[in-house]
N, CA, C and O atoms as a CHARMM CRD file, in Angstrom:
* protein
*
  332
    1    1 MET  N     23.44500 115.74800  -9.33200 PROA 1      0.00000
    2    1 MET  CA    23.83800 114.97400  -8.54500 PROA 1      0.00000
    3    1 MET  C     24.82100 115.47100  -7.94700 PROA 1      0.00000
    4    1 MET  O     25.63600 115.87400  -8.77600 PROA 1      0.00000
    5    2 ARG  N     25.30500 115.72300  -6.40400 PROA 2      0.00000
    6    2 ARG  CA    26.30400 116.13200  -5.95100 PROA 2      0.00000
    7    2 ARG  C     27.49100 115.41600  -6.08300 PROA 2      0.00000
    8    2 ARG  O     27.35000 114.20200  -6.22700 PROA 2      0.00000
    9    3 ALA  N     28.75700 115.90900  -6.06800 PROA 3      0.00000
   10    3 ALA  CA    29.89500 114.54000  -6.16000 PROA 3      0.00000
   11    3 ALA  C     29.93300 113.69600  -5.02900 PROA 3      0.00000
   12    3 ALA  O     30.32900 112.53100  -5.05900 PROA 3      0.00000
   13    4 ARG  N     29.59000 114.18700  -4.20600 PROA 4      0.00000
   14    4 ARG  CA    29.70500 113.42600  -3.04400 PROA 4      0.00000
   15    4 ARG  C     28.47100 112.15000  -3.08700 PROA 4      0.00000
   16    4 ARG  O     28.64700 110.96200  -2.81800 PROA 4      0.00000
   17    5 GLN  N     27.43000 112.70200  -3.43600 PROA 5      0.00000
   18    5 GLN  CA    26.26000 111.48000  -3.38000 PROA 5      0.00000
   19    5 GLN  C     26.97000 110.37000  -4.53600 PROA 5      0.00000
   20    5 GLN  O     27.13400 109.18800  -4.23200 PROA 5      0.00000
   21    6 LEU  N     27.35100 110.90100  -5.85200 PROA 6      0.00000
   22    6 LEU  CA    27.95500 110.27700  -6.90900 PROA 6      0.00000
   23    6 LEU  C     28.73400 109.27700  -6.73200 PROA 6      0.00000
   24    6 LEU  O     28.66800 108.13100  -7.17700 PROA 6      0.00000
   25    7 GLU  N     29.82200 110.00500  -5.74200 PROA 7      0.00000
   26    7 GLU  CA    31.04400 108.63100  -5.44200 PROA 7      0.00000
   27    7 GLU  C     30.34400 107.52100  -4.48000 PROA 7      0.00000
   28    7 GLU  O     30.53800 106.30600  -4.50000 PROA 7      0.00000
   29    8 LYS  N     29.65100 108.11600  -3.80400 PROA 8      0.00000
   30    8 LYS  CA    29.00800 106.97900  -2.87500 PROA 8      0.00000
   31    8 LYS  C     28.11300 105.88100  -3.66500 PROA 8      0.00000
   32    8 LYS  O     28.01500 104.74000  -3.21300 PROA 8      0.00000
   33    9 LEU  N     27.56100 106.21200  -4.68400 PROA 9      0.00000
   34    9 LEU  CA    27.00900 105.33500  -5.51200 PROA 9      0.00000
   35    9 LEU  C     27.56400 104.76000  -6.28200 PROA 9      0.00000
   36    9 LEU  O     26.93600 103.73000  -6.52800 PROA 9      0.00000
   37   10 GLN  N     28.76100 104.86200  -7.04900 PROA 10     0.00000
   38   10 GLN  CA    29.70100 104.46700  -7.82600 PROA 10     0.00000
   39   10 GLN  C     30.38000 103.23400  -7.59000 PROA 10     0.00000
   40   10 GLN  O     31.00300 102.67900  -8.49600 PROA 10     0.00000
   41   11 ILE  N     30.29200 102.69100  -6.24600 PROA 11     0.00000
   42   11 ILE  CA    31.06100 101.44500  -5.89600 PROA 11     0.00000
   43   11 ILE  C     30.06200 100.11900  -5.70200 PROA 11     0.00000
   44   11 ILE  O     30.25400  98.93300  -5.43400 PROA 11     0.00000
   45   12 ASN  N     28.87800 100.95800  -5.98200 PROA 12     0.00000
   46   12 ASN  CA    27.48200  99.87000  -6.16700 PROA 12     0.00000
   47   12 ASN  C     27.68800  99.40700  -7.84100 PROA 12     0.00000
   48   12 ASN  O     27.68600  98.20000  -8.07900 PROA 12     0.00000
   49   13 CYS  N     27.80800 100.07200  -8.61800 PROA 13     0.00000
   50   13 CYS  CA    28.03300  99.36000  -9.63000 PROA 13     0.00000
   51   13 CYS  C     28.35400  98.60000 -10.41300 PROA 13     0.00000
   52   13 CYS  O     27.92500  98.26200 -11.51700 PROA 13     0.00000
   53   14 TYR  N     29.31700  98.26400  -9.67200 PROA 14     0.00000
   54   14 TYR  CA    29.94100  96.73900  -9.94500 PROA 14     0.00000
   55   14 TYR  C     29.31400  95.46900  -9.18000 PROA 14     0.00000
   56   14 TYR  O     28.93800  95.34900  -8.01400 PROA 14     0.00000
   57   15 LEU  N     29.33700  94.57500 -10.24600 PROA 15     0.00000
   58   15 LEU  CA    29.16300  93.18600  -9.64800 PROA 15     0.00000
   59   15 LEU  C     29.45600  92.68100  -8.31800 PROA 15     0.00000
   60   15 LEU  O     28.77400  92.26300  -7.38200 PROA 15     0.00000
   61   16 PHE  N     30.99900  92.89900  -8.59500 PROA 16     0.00000
   62   16 PHE  CA    31.67100  92.51300  -7.15400 PROA 16     0.00000
   63   16 PHE  C     32.68500  93.75500  -6.59400 PROA 16     0.00000
   64   16 PHE  O     33.86200  93.99400  -6.86500 PROA 16     0.00000
   65   17 PRO  N     31.90400  94.31200  -5.86500 PROA 17     0.00000
   66   17 PRO  CA    32.67100  95.62700  -5.46800 PROA 17     0.00000
   67   17 PRO  C     33.94000  95.58000  -4.82300 PROA 17     0.00000
   68   17 PRO  O     34.88600  96.35900  -4.94100 PROA 17     0.00000
   69   18 GLU  N     33.83100  94.58200  -4.14200 PROA 18     0.00000
   70   18 GLU  CA    35.38000  94.38200  -2.94600 PROA 18     0.00000
   71   18 GLU  C     36.26100  94.13100  -3.89400 PROA 18     0.00000
   72   18 GLU  O     37.41800  94.24900  -3.49000 PROA 18     0.00000
   73   19 GLY  N     36.14400  93.80300  -5.10500 PROA 19     0.00000
   74   19 GLY  CA    37.57100  93.95800  -6.22600 PROA 19     0.00000
   75   19 GLY  C     38.13800  95.02300  -6.33400 PROA 19     0.00000
   76   19 GLY  O     39.30900  95.19100  -6.67400 PROA 19     0.00000
   77   20 MET  N     37.06100  96.12900  -5.95000 PROA 20     0.00000
   78   20 MET  CA    37.33500  97.54300  -6.41100 PROA 20     0.00000
   79   20 MET  C     37.73500  98.57800  -5.28600 PROA 20     0.00000
   80   20 MET  O     37.93700  99.75700  -5.57500 PROA 20     0.00000
   81   21 TYR  N     37.84800  98.08500  -3.95300 PROA 21     0.00000
   82   21 TYR  CA    37.93600  98.83600  -3.00700 PROA 21     0.00000
   83   21 TYR  C     39.49100  99.53700  -3.03000 PROA 21     0.00000
   84   21 TYR  O     39.60400 100.75200  -2.86900 PROA 21     0.00000
   85   22 ALA  N     40.35500  98.90100  -3.18800 PROA 22     0.00000
   86   22 ALA  CA    41.83400  99.49300  -3.11900 PROA 22     0.00000
   87   22 ALA  C     41.57400 100.27400  -4.13400 PROA 22     0.00000
   88   22 ALA  O     41.74200 101.43700  -3.76800 PROA 22     0.00000
   89   23 GLU  N     41.13700 100.19500  -5.59500 PROA 23     0.00000
   90   23 GLU  CA    41.47700 101.41600  -6.31800 PROA 23     0.00000
   91   23 GLU  C     40.58600 102.48200  -6.10300 PROA 23     0.00000
   92   23 GLU  O     40.87500 103.54600  -6.65100 PROA 23     0.00000
   93   24 LYS  N     39.46100 102.41900  -5.35100 PROA 24     0.00000
   94   24 LYS  CA    38.68600 103.18900  -5.08800 PROA 24     0.00000
   95   24 LYS  C     38.99500 104.38000  -3.51200 PROA 24     0.00000
   96   24 LYS  O     38.37700 105.42600  -3.31600 PROA 24     0.00000
   97   25 GLY  N     39.94000 103.88400  -2.73500 PROA 25     0.00000
   98   25 GLY  CA    40.65400 104.33000  -1.94000 PROA 25     0.00000
   99   25 GLY  C     39.50300 103.83300  -0.75700 PROA 25     0.00000
  100   25 GLY  O     39.15800 104.71500   0.03000 PROA 25     0.00000
  101   26 TYR  N     38.91600 102.52500  -0.59600 PROA 26     0.00000
  102   26 TYR  CA    38.39300 102.10100   0.38200 PROA 26     0.00000
  103   26 TYR  C     39.48600 101.35200   1.64600 PROA 26     0.00000
  104   26 TYR  O     40.49100 100.76100   1.24900 PROA 26     0.00000
  105   27 THR  N     39.30000 101.40700   2.58600 PROA 27     0.00000
  106   27 THR  CA    39.86200 100.65100   3.71100 PROA 27     0.00000
  107   27 THR  C     38.84800  99.38000   4.34100 PROA 27     0.00000
  108   27 THR  O     37.63000  99.50600   4.47200 PROA 27     0.00000
  109   28 ALA  N     39.66500  98.07800   4.71400 PROA 28     0.00000
  110   28 ALA  CA    39.27100  97.22500   5.01300 PROA 28     0.00000
  111   28 ALA  C     39.44400  97.01000   6.69100 PROA 28     0.00000
  112   28 ALA  O     40.60900  96.80300   7.02900 PROA 28     0.00000
  113   29 THR  N     38.86600  97.02100   7.32400 PROA 29     0.00000
  114   29 THR  CA    39.40600  97.09300   9.07000 PROA 29     0.00000
  115   29 THR  C     38.71000  95.71600  10.02300 PROA 29     0.00000
  116   29 THR  O     37.70200  95.89000  10.70700 PROA 29     0.00000
  117   30 LEU  N     39.18600  94.80600   9.96500 PROA 30     0.00000
  118   30 LEU  CA    38.82400  93.51000  11.09900 PROA 30     0.00000
  119   30 LEU  C     38.42100  94.29400  12.28800 PROA 30     0.00000
  120   30 LEU  O     39.09500  95.26400  12.63400 PROA 30     0.00000
  121   31 ASP  N     37.15500  93.86000  13.05800 PROA 31     0.00000
  122   31 ASP  CA    36.31400  94.50900  14.18600 PROA 31     0.00000
  123   31 ASP  C     36.32200  93.34000  15.09400 PROA 31     0.00000
  124   31 ASP  O     35.53900  93.39100  16.04300 PROA 31     0.00000
  125   32 GLY  N     37.19000  92.13600  14.94500 PROA 32     0.00000
  126   32 GLY  CA    36.37500  91.05500  15.72500 PROA 32     0.00000
  127   32 GLY  C     35.43700  89.96900  14.96000 PROA 32     0.00000
  128   32 GLY  O     35.25600  89.76100  13.76000 PROA 32     0.00000
  129   33 LEU  N     34.97500  89.43200  15.99200 PROA 33     0.00000
  130   33 LEU  CA    33.80500  88.35900  15.66600 PROA 33     0.00000
  131   33 LEU  C     32.56600  88.94100  16.04600 PROA 33     0.00000
  132   33 LEU  O     32.50200  89.97500  16.71100 PROA 33     0.00000
  133   34 LYS  N     31.78200  88.43300  15.72400 PROA 34     0.00000
  134   34 LYS  CA    30.11100  88.91700  15.87600 PROA 34     0.00000
  135   34 LYS  C     28.99200  87.50900  16.00800 PROA 34     0.00000
  136   34 LYS  O     29.12700  86.61600  15.17200 PROA 34     0.00000
  137   35 ALA  N     28.31800  87.42600  16.67900 PROA 35     0.00000
  138   35 ALA  CA    27.35400  86.13900  16.63000 PROA 35     0.00000
  139   35 ALA  C     26.36100  86.65600  15.29100 PROA 35     0.00000
  140   35 ALA  O     25.91400  87.77700  15.04900 PROA 35     0.00000
  141   36 LEU  N     26.23800  85.54800  14.64900 PROA 36     0.00000
  142   36 LEU  CA    25.14800  86.01900  13.38100 PROA 36     0.00000
  143   36 LEU  C     24.41200  84.23500  13.09700 PROA 36     0.00000
  144   36 LEU  O     24.90600  83.24000  12.56600 PROA 36     0.00000
  145   37 ASP  N     23.25400  84.44800  13.64600 PROA 37     0.00000
  146   37 ASP  CA    22.36100  83.12100  14.06000 PROA 37     0.00000
  147   37 ASP  C     23.36600  82.38400  14.50300 PROA 37     0.00000
  148   37 ASP  O     23.93200  81.60600  13.73400 PROA 37     0.00000
  149   38 GLY  N     23.65400  82.48100  15.49500 PROA 38     0.00000
  150   38 GLY  CA    24.41000  81.46000  16.51500 PROA 38     0.00000
  151   38 GLY  C     26.19200  81.33900  15.96700 PROA 38     0.00000
  152   38 GLY  O     26.98300  80.99300  16.84400 PROA 38     0.00000
  153   39 THR  N     26.55700  81.52400  15.05500 PROA 39     0.00000
  154   39 THR  CA    27.72900  81.36200  14.53200 PROA 39     0.00000
  155   39 THR  C     28.29700  82.42000  14.40600 PROA 39     0.00000
  156   39 THR  O     27.69000  83.47000  14.19900 PROA 39     0.00000
  157   40 PRO  N     29.66600  82.32100  14.51600 PROA 40     0.00000
  158   40 PRO  CA    30.74400  83.44300  14.43000 PROA 40     0.00000
  159   40 PRO  C     30.95700  83.98800  13.20300 PROA 40     0.00000
  160   40 PRO  O     30.78300  83.28100  12.21100 PROA 40     0.00000
  161   41 ALA  N     31.34600  85.25900  13.08000 PROA 41     0.00000
  162   41 ALA  CA    31.33500  85.84800  11.83000 PROA 41     0.00000
  163   41 ALA  C     32.46000  86.83800  12.00000 PROA 41     0.00000
  164   41 ALA  O     32.59000  87.56100  12.98800 PROA 41     0.00000
  165   42 TYR  N     33.25400  86.81000  10.96600 PROA 42     0.00000
  166   42 TYR  CA    33.98500  87.94900  11.31300 PROA 42     0.00000
  167   42 TYR  C     33.50800  89.43200  11.08500 PROA 42     0.00000
  168   42 TYR  O     32.65000  89.35700  10.20600 PROA 42     0.00000
  169   43 LYS  N     33.64600  90.59300  11.42200 PROA 43     0.00000
  170   43 LYS  CA    32.91200  91.85900  11.42800 PROA 43     0.00000
  171   43 LYS  C     34.02000  92.53100  10.63400 PROA 43     0.00000
  172   43 LYS  O     35.11500  92.56200  11.19500 PROA 43     0.00000
  173   44 VAL  N     33.95100  92.93200   9.74100 PROA 44     0.00000
  174   44 VAL  CA    34.80600  93.83900   8.70800 PROA 44     0.00000
  175   44 VAL  C     34.11200  95.17800   8.53700 PROA 44     0.00000
  176   44 VAL  O     32.90100  95.22500   8.32100 PROA 44     0.00000
  177   45 ILE  N     34.82400  96.20900   8.62700 PROA 45     0.00000
  178   45 ILE  CA    34.40900  97.78400   8.47600 PROA 45     0.00000
  179   45 ILE  C     34.71000  97.85700   7.38900 PROA 45     0.00000
  180   45 ILE  O     35.86300  97.46600   7.21000 PROA 45     0.00000
  181   46 ILE  N     34.04100  98.29800   6.22500 PROA 46     0.00000
  182   46 ILE  CA    34.66500  98.99600   4.95500 PROA 46     0.00000
  183   46 ILE  C     34.25300 100.51800   4.86500 PROA 46     0.00000
  184   46 ILE  O     33.09500 100.92800   4.79000 PROA 46     0.00000
  185   47 GLY  N     35.42800 101.30300   4.88500 PROA 47     0.00000
  186   47 GLY  CA    35.55800 102.65400   5.13300 PROA 47     0.00000
  187   47 GLY  C     35.98200 103.56900   3.91100 PROA 47     0.00000
  188   47 GLY  O     37.20800 103.59900   3.79500 PROA 47     0.00000
  189   48 PRO  N     35.42100 104.19300   3.13000 PROA 48     0.00000
  190   48 PRO  CA    35.82000 105.12500   1.80000 PROA 48     0.00000
  191   48 PRO  C     36.69400 106.28900   2.80100 PROA 48     0.00000
  192   48 PRO  O     36.38000 106.89400   3.82500 PROA 48     0.00000
  193   49 LEU  N     37.76400 106.26700   2.07000 PROA 49     0.00000
  194   49 LEU  CA    38.68800 107.51300   2.74900 PROA 49     0.00000
  195   49 LEU  C     37.82000 108.74700   2.57100 PROA 49     0.00000
  196   49 LEU  O     37.51100 109.37900   3.58200 PROA 49     0.00000
  197   50 ARG  N     37.39200 109.15300   1.35900 PROA 50     0.00000
  198   50 ARG  CA    37.04300 110.50700   0.82000 PROA 50     0.00000
  199   50 ARG  C     35.54900 110.61600   1.16100 PROA 50     0.00000
  200   50 ARG  O     34.98300 111.70900   1.13200 PROA 50     0.00000
  201   51 VAL  N     35.11500 109.84200   1.38100 PROA 51     0.00000
  202   51 VAL  CA    33.11100 109.91500   1.51800 PROA 51     0.00000
  203   51 VAL  C     33.02100 110.01800   3.28600 PROA 51     0.00000
  204   51 VAL  O     32.19400 110.78100   3.78700 PROA 51     0.00000
  205   52 GLY  N     33.69600 109.40600   3.92600 PROA 52     0.00000
  206   52 GLY  CA    33.38500 109.23400   5.75200 PROA 52     0.00000
  207   52 GLY  C     32.14500 108.16100   6.03900 PROA 52     0.00000
  208   52 GLY  O     32.05400 107.93600   7.24600 PROA 52     0.00000
  209   53 SER  N     31.18600 107.45500   5.25100 PROA 53     0.00000
  210   53 SER  CA    30.17800 106.54900   6.00600 PROA 53     0.00000
  211   53 SER  C     31.17900 105.54200   5.53000 PROA 53     0.00000
  212   53 SER  O     32.25500 105.77100   4.97900 PROA 53     0.00000
  213   54 LYS  N     30.36600 103.80000   5.99200 PROA 54     0.00000
  214   54 LYS  CA    31.00300 102.85200   6.55700 PROA 54     0.00000
  215   54 LYS  C     29.83100 102.05000   5.93100 PROA 54     0.00000
  216   54 LYS  O     28.66700 102.43100   5.80900 PROA 54     0.00000
  217   55 LEU  N     30.46400 100.66500   5.49600 PROA 55     0.00000
  218   55 LEU  CA    29.75800  99.44700   5.47100 PROA 55     0.00000
  219   55 LEU  C     30.19100  98.35000   6.50900 PROA 55     0.00000
  220   55 LEU  O     31.39400  98.23800   6.74500 PROA 55     0.00000
  221   56 ILE  N     29.43700  97.67100   7.03900 PROA 56     0.00000
  222   56 ILE  CA    30.10300  96.63600   7.83200 PROA 56     0.00000
  223   56 ILE  C     29.43200  95.09300   7.19700 PROA 56     0.00000
  224   56 ILE  O     28.20900  94.95500   7.20100 PROA 56     0.00000
  225   57 LYS  N     30.09800  94.27000   6.80500 PROA 57     0.00000
  226   57 LYS  CA    30.23500  92.99400   6.44700 PROA 57     0.00000
  227   57 LYS  C     30.56100  92.10800   7.43600 PROA 57     0.00000
  228   57 LYS  O     31.52100  92.16600   8.20400 PROA 57     0.00000
  229   58 LEU  N     29.40300  91.00100   7.34100 PROA 58     0.00000
  230   58 LEU  CA    30.02500  90.17300   8.30800 PROA 58     0.00000
  231   58 LEU  C     30.25500  88.62500   7.29700 PROA 58     0.00000
  232   58 LEU  O     29.52600  88.48100   6.31600 PROA 58     0.00000
  233   59 LEU  N     31.10500  87.74800   7.57700 PROA 59     0.00000
  234   59 LEU  CA    31.95200  86.77800   6.88500 PROA 59     0.00000
  235   59 LEU  C     31.85300  85.78400   8.17500 PROA 59     0.00000
  236   59 LEU  O     32.29700  85.97600   9.30700 PROA 59     0.00000
  237   60 ARG  N     31.08700  84.58900   7.62800 PROA 60     0.00000
  238   60 ARG  CA    30.99000  83.47200   8.29200 PROA 60     0.00000
  239   60 ARG  C     32.67700  83.04600   8.59400 PROA 60     0.00000
  240   60 ARG  O     33.55700  83.12100   7.73600 PROA 60     0.00000
  241   61 GLN  N     32.84900  82.65300   9.81000 PROA 61     0.00000
  242   61 GLN  CA    34.09000  82.54900  10.27000 PROA 61     0.00000
  243   61 GLN  C     34.37100  80.94600   9.78500 PROA 61     0.00000
  244   61 GLN  O     35.56100  80.63200   9.75000 PROA 61     0.00000
  245   62 ASN  N     33.66900  80.20400   9.51800 PROA 62     0.00000
  246   62 ASN  CA    34.00300  78.57100   8.94700 PROA 62     0.00000
  247   62 ASN  C     34.38300  78.65800   7.38100 PROA 62     0.00000
  248   62 ASN  O     35.35700  78.09400   6.88200 PROA 62     0.00000
  249   63 THR  N     33.44600  79.46300   6.68700 PROA 63     0.00000
  250   63 THR  CA    33.32900  79.34300   5.33600 PROA 63     0.00000
  251   63 THR  C     34.42400  80.61700   4.85800 PROA 63     0.00000
  252   63 THR  O     35.37200  80.39500   4.10400 PROA 63     0.00000
  253   64 GLY  N     34.15100  81.82800   5.36900 PROA 64     0.00000
  254   64 GLY  CA    34.68300  83.00500   5.00900 PROA 64     0.00000
  255   64 GLY  C     33.56200  83.58200   3.76300 PROA 64     0.00000
  256   64 GLY  O     33.90500  84.47200   2.98400 PROA 64     0.00000
  257   65 LEU  N     32.55000  83.10400   3.72600 PROA 65     0.00000
  258   65 LEU  CA    31.37100  83.67900   2.83600 PROA 65     0.00000
  259   65 LEU  C     31.10100  84.65400   3.34700 PROA 65     0.00000
  260   65 LEU  O     31.40000  84.77600   4.53500 PROA 65     0.00000
  261   66 LYS  N     30.41800  85.74700   2.64100 PROA 66     0.00000
  262   66 LYS  CA    29.65700  87.12100   2.95900 PROA 66     0.00000
  263   66 LYS  C     28.14700  86.32100   3.50400 PROA 66     0.00000
  264   66 LYS  O     27.59900  85.33500   3.01100 PROA 66     0.00000
  265   67 ASN  N     27.84400  86.93300   4.37900 PROA 67     0.00000
  266   67 ASN  CA    26.10300  86.63200   5.02900 PROA 67     0.00000
  267   67 ASN  C     25.46100  87.93800   5.08800 PROA 67     0.00000
  268   67 ASN  O     24.25100  88.03200   4.88200 PROA 67     0.00000
  269   68 LYS  N     26.15800  88.91600   5.34500 PROA 68     0.00000
  270   68 LYS  CA    25.23400  90.10100   5.68100 PROA 68     0.00000
  271   68 LYS  C     26.35000  91.52800   5.74500 PROA 68     0.00000
  272   68 LYS  O     27.50300  91.69800   6.14100 PROA 68     0.00000
  273   69 ASN  N     25.42300  92.28200   5.20000 PROA 69     0.00000
  274   69 ASN  CA    25.77900  93.71000   4.89300 PROA 69     0.00000
  275   69 ASN  C     25.04200  94.59900   5.40600 PROA 69     0.00000
  276   69 ASN  O     23.96000  94.86300   4.88200 PROA 69     0.00000
  277   70 GLU  N     25.60700  95.43500   6.87200 PROA 70     0.00000
  278   70 GLU  CA    24.95700  96.27200   7.45300 PROA 70     0.00000
  279   70 GLU  C     25.16000  97.39300   6.98400 PROA 70     0.00000
  280   70 GLU  O     26.36200  97.65200   6.92400 PROA 70     0.00000
  281   71 ASN  N     24.23000  98.49800   6.47400 PROA 71     0.00000
  282   71 ASN  CA    24.48900  99.74500   5.95000 PROA 71     0.00000
  283   71 ASN  C     23.67700 100.79100   6.32900 PROA 71     0.00000
  284   71 ASN  O     22.62500 100.79000   5.69000 PROA 71     0.00000
  285   72 ALA  N     23.76900 101.63300   7.08700 PROA 72     0.00000
  286   72 ALA  CA    22.84300 102.58300   7.74500 PROA 72     0.00000
  287   72 ALA  C     21.89100 103.24300   7.04800 PROA 72     0.00000
  288   72 ALA  O     20.73100 103.49800   7.37100 PROA 72     0.00000
  289   73 ALA  N     22.67200 103.57300   5.76200 PROA 73     0.00000
  290   73 ALA  CA    22.00000 104.47600   4.38800 PROA 73     0.00000
  291   73 ALA  C     20.95500 103.59900   3.70800 PROA 73     0.00000
  292   73 ALA  O     19.94700 104.15400   3.27100 PROA 73     0.00000
  293   74 SER  N     21.09400 102.33700   3.58400 PROA 74     0.00000
  294   74 SER  CA    20.08300 101.67400   2.77700 PROA 74     0.00000
  295   74 SER  C     19.76100 100.42200   3.15700 PROA 74     0.00000
  296   74 SER  O     19.34600  99.61200   2.32700 PROA 74     0.00000
  297   75 GLY  N     19.93600 100.05900   4.67200 PROA 75     0.00000
  298   75 GLY  CA    19.42200  99.00100   5.11000 PROA 75     0.00000
  299   75 GLY  C     20.49300  97.71500   5.01600 PROA 75     0.00000
  300   75 GLY  O     21.46000  97.85100   4.26600 PROA 75     0.00000
  301   76 ASP  N     20.32500  96.43000   5.79000 PROA 76     0.00000
  302   76 ASP  CA    20.85600  95.49100   5.56900 PROA 76     0.00000
  303   76 ASP  C     20.50700  94.55200   4.62800 PROA 76     0.00000
  304   76 ASP  O     19.29600  94.33700   4.56400 PROA 76     0.00000
  305   77 THR  N     21.14400  93.98900   3.95000 PROA 77     0.00000
  306   77 THR  CA    21.53900  92.38600   3.05200 PROA 77     0.00000
  307   77 THR  C     21.79400  91.57900   3.37500 PROA 77     0.00000
  308   77 THR  O     22.94900  91.45700   3.78300 PROA 77     0.00000
  309   78 PHE  N     21.04700  90.67100   3.40600 PROA 78     0.00000
  310   78 PHE  CA    21.26100  88.82500   3.83000 PROA 78     0.00000
  311   78 PHE  C     21.83000  88.43000   2.70200 PROA 78     0.00000
  312   78 PHE  O     21.36000  88.95700   1.69300 PROA 78     0.00000
  313   79 TYR  N     22.85300  87.52700   2.51800 PROA 79     0.00000
  314   79 TYR  CA    23.07700  86.43700   1.76900 PROA 79     0.00000
  315   79 TYR  C     22.92500  85.20900   2.15200 PROA 79     0.00000
  316   79 TYR  O     23.00900  85.03400   3.36800 PROA 79     0.00000
  317   80 SER  N     22.66900  84.04000   1.31300 PROA 80     0.00000
  318   80 SER  CA    22.54600  82.50000   1.64000 PROA 80     0.00000
  319   80 SER  C     23.07700  81.72700   0.53400 PROA 80     0.00000
  320   80 SER  O     23.69300  82.08000  -0.47200 PROA 80     0.00000
  321   81 ILE  N     22.72600  80.67500   0.92000 PROA 81     0.00000
  322   81 ILE  CA    23.15600  79.61200   0.06100 PROA 81     0.00000
  323   81 ILE  C     22.01200  78.56200  -0.31900 PROA 81     0.00000
  324   81 ILE  O     21.45200  77.95900   0.59700 PROA 81     0.00000
  325   82 ILE  N     21.72400  78.37600  -1.38400 PROA 82     0.00000
  326   82 ILE  CA    20.28800  77.68800  -1.82000 PROA 82     0.00000
  327   82 ILE  C     20.68000  76.70800  -1.69300 PROA 82     0.00000
  328   82 ILE  O     21.68400  76.78700  -2.40100 PROA 82     0.00000
  329   83 LYS  N     20.67200  75.27600  -1.11400 PROA 83     0.00000
  330   83 LYS  CA    21.02700  74.01400  -1.49300 PROA 83     0.00000
  331   83 LYS  C     19.82900  73.28000  -1.95400 PROA 83     0.00000
  332   83 LYS  O     19.93000  72.11600  -2.34300 PROA 83     0.00000
């Protein structure tokens, strides 16, 4: 496996990859608000410095909970709370 591909996959090995972003050289940039199911959500762009790809996370404005990951390579992932 190529080094670049391996580097992209390594961050997904963690249960909570957000805790490893700084150590792995990732940056987080707030890119305003985006409507998510009619509710405002913070759009945060996660970009690895060395790899060049990016991941977009949408966090609900009223709770701060992660509700969606947008990833061109692997597709979108949705999160919800089961009541």
